[in-house]
C-alpha positions in Angstrom: 88.9 76.7 97.0 88.9 79.4 99.6 86.6 82.4 99.3 87.8 86.2 100.4 85.4 89.1 101.0 85.9 92.4 99.9 84.8 94.8 102.6 84.4 98.5 102.4 85.7 100.1 105.7 84.8 103.8 106.3 84.0 105.9 109.1 80.4 106.3 107.7 79.8 102.7 106.4 81.1 99.8 108.6 79.4 96.7 108.2 81.6 94.7 110.8 80.3 94.6 114.3 82.3 95.7 117.3 83.6 92.1 118.0 85.0 91.8 114.2 82.0 89.7 113.2 79.5 90.3 110.3 76.2 91.8 111.2 73.2 89.8 110.3 72.1 92.1 107.4 74.5 91.5 104.3 74.3 94.7 102.0 75.5 95.4 98.4 79.0 96.7 100.1 80.4 92.9 100.1 82.0 91.5 97.2 82.9 87.9 96.7 86.2 86.6 95.6 87.5 83.1 94.8 91.0 83.6 94.6 93.3 82.2 97.2 95.1 85.6 98.3 97.8 85.0 100.8 100.3 87.8 101.6 103.0 87.7 104.1 105.4 90.2 105.1 108.8 89.6 103.7 111.3 88.4 106.3 114.2 90.2 106.9 117.5 88.8 105.2 119.9 90.8 107.2 122.2 89.1 109.7 122.0 91.9 112.2 120.9 91.2 115.8 118.9 94.5 115.8 116.6 93.2 113.2 114.3 90.4 113.9 112.7 88.1 111.3 109.1 88.6 110.5 106.5 86.2 112.6 105.0 85.1 109.4 101.8 86.9 110.4 99.6 87.9 107.2 99.7 91.5 106.1 96.0 93.0 105.8 95.5 93.6 101.8 93.7 96.8 100.8 92.1 97.0 97.1 92.2 100.6 97.2 92.4 103.4 99.7 90.7 106.9 98.8 92.0 110.1 100.3 89.6 112.8 100.1 91.0 116.6 100.9 89.1 119.8 101.4 90.3 123.2 102.0 89.4 126.7 101.4 92.2 127.4 99.0 92.3 125.3 95.8 95.8 126.2 95.3 97.0 124.8 98.6 95.0 121.3 97.5 97.0 121.4 94.5 100.2 121.7 96.1 99.3 118.8 98.5 98.3 116.4 95.9 101.4 116.9 94.3 103.2 116.2 97.6 101.1 113.1 98.2 101.8 111.7 94.6 105.3 112.3 94.9 105.4 110.5 98.5 103.4 107.6 96.7 105.8 107.2 93.7 108.9 107.1 96.1 107.1 104.3 98.0 106.0 102.4 94.7 102.5 102.8 95.4 100.0 102.5 92.5 98.1 105.9 91.9 94.8 105.5 90.8 92.3 108.1 89.8 92.7 111.7 90.9 90.0 114.2 90.4 88.4 117.3 91.7 85.0 118.6 91.4 84.4 121.4 89.0 82.9 123.7 91.3 83.5 124.5 95.0 80.9 123.6 97.8 79.2 127.2 99.1 77.7 127.5 102.3 76.0 130.9 102.7 74.6 132.2 105.9 72.5 135.3 106.1 72.5 137.3 109.3 70.9 140.9 110.4 73.3 143.8 110.8 71.6 144.8 114.0 71.1 142.4 117.0 67.4 143.7 117.7 65.8 145.6 114.9 66.0 146.9 111.1 65.2 143.6 109.5 65.8 145.2 106.1 69.6 145.4 106.8 71.2 141.9 106.4 74.9 140.6 105.9 75.7 137.5 103.9 78.6 135.4 104.6 79.9 132.5 102.4 82.3 129.7 103.1 83.6 128.0 100.0 85.1 124.4 100.4 87.3 122.8 97.7 87.8 119.2 97.3 90.2 116.7 95.9 90.2 113.1 95.4 93.1 110.6 95.3 93.0 106.8 95.0 95.7 104.6 95.8 95.4 100.9 94.6 96.8 97.5 95.7 98.4 98.3 99.4 99.7 96.1 102.2 98.7 97.3 105.7 102.4 98.0 106.4 103.0 100.2 103.3 99.7 102.1 104.0 100.6 102.7 107.8 103.9 104.4 106.5 102.4 106.2 103.8 99.5 107.5 105.8 101.5 108.4 108.9 103.9 110.4 106.4 101.2 112.4 104.6 99.1 112.9 107.7 102.0 114.4 109.5 102.8 116.7 106.6 99.2 118.2 106.2 99.1 122.0 105.7 97.1 124.2 107.8 93.7 124.6 106.8 93.4 121.1 105.1 91.4 118.1 106.2 91.7 114.6 105.2 89.2 112.0 105.1 90.5 108.2 104.2 88.2 105.5 103.0 89.8 102.0 102.9 88.6 98.9 100.8 90.2 96.0 102.6 90.0 91.9 101.5 89.1 89.6 104.4 88.8 86.0 104.6 85.0 84.5 104.1 83.7 83.6 107.3 83.3 79.7 107.5 79.4 80.1 108.2 79.0 81.5 104.7 81.9 79.4 103.1 79.7 76.3 103.2 76.7 78.2 101.6 79.0 79.3 98.6 80.5 75.9 97.9 77.3 74.6 96.6 76.7 77.8 94.3 78.0 78.0 90.8 79.4 81.4 89.8 79.5 82.5 86.2 
């Protein structure tokens, strides 16, 4: 039986080293699976010379992908969420949970009106940031690349995206020997 790990890849939490090997510290971000998950790209059935058959390389599997959108305008985020949901439905992508925090994030900055004196006279500025989160489930690498390229090219002005991917990878052979002797209940 072959074992697989689910590794959470994010710009803020990456447990793989620069060379692709696991770091020596294994944290709670690694989850063990005992299923044999082989996914290959479908080969082309067309007889056209322009289309080449797939080389049989495995597609990376993603358990889920979370897209965090932030902007200063909640109406723009709502419209962009509708656009991303529509694009996902057209590509046959399973949409998970879509949610938004009830309140905006407020960042307040208080400054003096005058540069040198009059400490009593101040001006307060406020920046509000609204968030929306969308989760897409069970994706292959090729589908994810196509989808992300499409929605990133159509991001409206003033909207920022943060994408967190949870991928399924092979268990390293050094750890596979250890887990064969352990009984999972």
